[in-house]
N, C-alpha and C positions, 0 to 999 in steps of 0.2 A: 406339870405341863408337858404335853407331847410336842415334839419338834414339828414345825410347820411342814406340811406335805403338799405335793402337787396332786390335785384331784385326777388330772389326766394320767400322771405317773402311777398313782395308786390303782386306778381302774385298769390301766394297761398291764401292770404287774399281776393283778389278780387274774386277768384274762389269759395271761401267758403262763400261769402256773401249770405244771405238767399234769395232764389228764391221763397219763398212761405210765406203766412200768416199762423202762427201757431195757434193751437187751443186755447192757452192761458187758460182762465177760462171757455172755452166752455165745458170742462168736458168729452168729448167723448174719448173713447179709441178704438183702432182698434181691430178687432177680432184676437185672438191668432192663429198663424199658426203652422203647424206641423214642428217639428225640423227635420233636415236631418236624414234620416233613416240609421242606422248603417248597413254597409255591402251592401249598394245598388249597388255599383260598376258599375254604369252606365258610359258608355264611353262619356267623355266630349269633347275630341279632339283627332285627330291623327296627328302626324308629321312624314313624311316619312314612313307612314304605321304603326308606333308605337303608341299604344293607351295610353291616359292619362285618368284615371277614376276619378269619383267624390270622391271615397274613398281616392285616392292619394291626391287630392286637399284638402279635409277636413283634412287629416293628416298634410299636409303642413301648413294649415291655422288654425290649432287648437287653437292657442293662440288668434288670431284675432277673431275667432268665439266666443270664450269664453268672450273676452272683449266687443265685440259689442253686445253680447246677440242677435244673429240673429234670432229673433222670428217671422219674417215675411218672406214669400217667396221672396219678392223683396230684402230685406237686405241680405238674404242668397245668392241669385243669384249674387248680386253686389260683395260680398266678394269672391265668387267662381270665378267670371269673372276676378277680379283683380289678384287673385292668379294664375289662369290659364295663364294669360298673362305673368306673371313672369316666370312660369315654361316653357312655350313655348319659351320665349326668351333665357333662359338658354340652352334648348335643341337645338335650332337653332344654337347657338354659338358652341356647342359641335359637332354637325353634320358637320357644315361648316368647323370648324377647323380640324376635322379628315380628311375630303376630301382634304384639302390643306397640311396636314402633319405638322400643327403647333399647338400651344396651343391657347386656346380662347383669352388669353391676347395678344398674338402676332398677332392674327387675327384682333382684335379690333385696335391695334396700327397701323397695315397696312392700315386698312380702314380709320382711322382718318388722316393718312398721305396723303392718296389719295384724301381726301376731302379738304385738305388745311386749312389754318388758317382763322379765321373769319376776314373779311375785314371791313373797315369803312362804306362802302355802306350798307352792311348787317346789321351792328349795328344800323345805322341811320334809316333803314327801320323798324327794330324791335321797335325802340323808337317811331317812328311815329305811328305805329299800337297800341302801348300800353301806350301812353303818359298819358291818363286820369287814367289808372289803376295804374300807377307809381306815382301818386300824383302830376302830372303837374310840376315835377322838370325839370330843364334845362338839355339838353343832356350832356353837359360837366361834370355835377355833377355825372352822372351815367354811362358814357361811358365805363369806365374800368369794372364796374360790369356787364354791358350788354355783353361785349365781353367775360368775364369769364363765364357768364351764358350760352351764346350761344355755347361756346367751350365745356362746360360740356354736353350740350344737344345733341351735335353731336354724342356722344356715343350711345344714344338712336336712333338717326337717322340711324346710321350704322347698329344697330341690326334690325331696321325696314326694311332696305333694304335687309339684309340677309334673313329675314323672308319672304319677298316678293318673294325671289328666291327659297324658300323651298316649299315642298308640305305639306300644313297645312290645315286641315279640322276641323272646329269648329262645334261640335255637341251639346254643352251645350245650352239648350233652356231656354229662359226667362219664368218665371211663368205667367200663364194666370188666370185672375179672371173673373168669370161670373158676369157681371154687366148689368142690364136691360137698354136697350137703349130707355127709355121712357122719353119724355119731348120735348120741342121745338127743332126743328132740321132744318138743311139746308143741301142740297145735296140729291142725289137720295136715295130712300128707299132701293134699291137693290145694293147700293155701295159695293164694295169689301172690303173696310176698313171703320169701324165705330169708331169714336172717341167720347167717353163719357167724358164730362168735368164736374167736380164738382167745383163750383165757388161761390164767395161771392162778392156782389156788393160793399162792403166797403173795399175790399182787394186791395191795390195798385198793387200787383203782378198780380192779375187777370186782372186789367186794362192794365198792361204792356204787357200781352201776347195777347191782342186783335188783334194788327196788325199781329202777327204771325198766328193767326187763319184765318185772312183775306188772308194772303199769301198762306196758305194751300188750302183754298177754291178756290183761283184763279189758283193755280198750278194743282190741282186735281179736276176739276169741276164734273167729272163723276165717279171718283174712290173713293171719300171720302164723308162720311156723318158725320156731327158734331152734337152731341146731347148735349143740355145744361141741367144740373141738379144742384139744389141748395144745397149749403153746408154753410149756414150762421153760422159764428162763434159766440159764446156767448159773446165775448168781443166787437163785432161789433153790437151795439144796433139797428142800423137801417138796418142791412142786411136782417133780416127776413121780416120786412114790405116791403122792396124793392123787395124781391123775390116774395112776394104775389102780389104786384102791377104789376110786370112784367108778371106774369101768368094771371092776369086779362087782360093785354094787349094782351097776346097770345090768349085768348078766342075770341078776335076780329081779330086775324090774324096779329097783329102788334108787336109781341114779339121783333123782332130784332131791329126795330127802337127805341123802348122803352129801350131795353137792351143798345143800344149805348148811349142814352141820360143819362142813369144812370151812366155809366162808364165815360162819359165826364164831369159829375158834381158830383164827389164823396162826396163833402161837402154839397150838396144840396139834401138831401134825406128825406125831411119832407113831410107830407101829402099834403101840398099845392103845393110842387114841383111835386109830382106825378100827381096831377090834371093838372098842367101846361104841363107836358110831354105828358099826355094823349091827351090834346087838340092839341099840336104840332104834334102828331103822327096821328091825324085825327080820333081818337076814338069817339064812341058814349059816350059823357061825362056822361050822366045819367046812362048808363049801366055799365060804368067803376066804377063810384062812388058807385053804389049798390054792385058790385062785391067786391070792396076793403073794404067797410065798414062792410060787413058781413063776411069778411075773408074767402071767398069761397074756397081758395086754401091753407089754413093753413095745412090741412091734407097732401096734396101733398108735401109741403115743408118739413114737418116733416118726411114723408116717404123717401124723397131724402136724408135727413140727416142721418136717420137710416141705409139706405142701403149703403150710402157712408162709414159710420163707419165700417159696416160689411165687406166692400171690402178692408178696410185697410187705408182709407183716414184719415189723422190727420191734414192736413193743405190745404190751397188753393193757387193756382189752382192745381188740380190733374186730370190726364187724364188716360183713359184706351183706348189704341189703339188696337182694336181687342182683348181686355182683358189684354194687356201688360201695366203695370202701368208706367207712366212717371210723375214725381212729379215736381212741381214748374214751374216758367216762363222760361222754357228752350228756347234756341235760335231756330229759325225755322229749322236750319240744323239738329238738334236732331230729330225733328218730321219727316223731309224729309227722313232721314236715316231709321227710323223705318217704315214709311209708304212704302218706296220702298222695304224694306225687306218683308213686309207683301204682297205686290203686287206680289213679286217674288215667294211667297209661294203658291199662289192660282190664 
């Protein structure tokens, strides 16, 4: 028998699992970013024509902002986005309740009644989708907790449906960081969306995101360009040599095959391994050996690392989608959503 678990706790723990390799003893720090300007009063959203400003969001999230020490634009944006969502949900309820002549609590109760109780089929479907995240316990051991969890979640579903029926305009923009798109790349040079990836050949999360990048290249063959830049962490002792070897392969137009072999063999990153990969990739062996032995691209790797830190990178993988930062081995849907939003912009 497995110990009884909390569905909420299990899912939260799974969601919070690290999606990136952290700097560890690498010693780099991100460049400090400007704190929110007092009295900026920018309009972040409108609901039924009524504006919500960044001042109102920051006043609401003051405690969270203080605790989180939102010292980077990305952290500040994330906190503001979360707070704005809560504020919008509250106002959606207020507006919808007023229209129906009931209180917000009465409106939610009516919505939940209309949705009905959680059935066995729905609970089993949820279990099948989340079995691994729940610790591979048997369904009967957690069925009651699943039903309780899904029942509680329906309140959020009800608010989401009400929000969909309201006139809501989100104006809060994610921060953009100017990052040079210099390095090995794939995709058209004039692509409408450029993704700059900072990566480490010894980072398992960088390896994990490789199929996602393949899916992006397949889905957006003309719209997206992917640029690879190196961010070898100091606690990954073979990451820097691997980065330099990959750039030597790039010198002969074979970066991506070499890149793939490095990630396919994360425990085999010795000098002899690099020579073997060069041979398999069809490189001129003597030219590759000369390039690697003289550390021809050490300055470029160092420059990537410095510019990554300046852009706010502290772990790998880190991505800048037209300058919008996306950290960690995110699912492909997270990239698709951001890419589609960028394509809609221009």
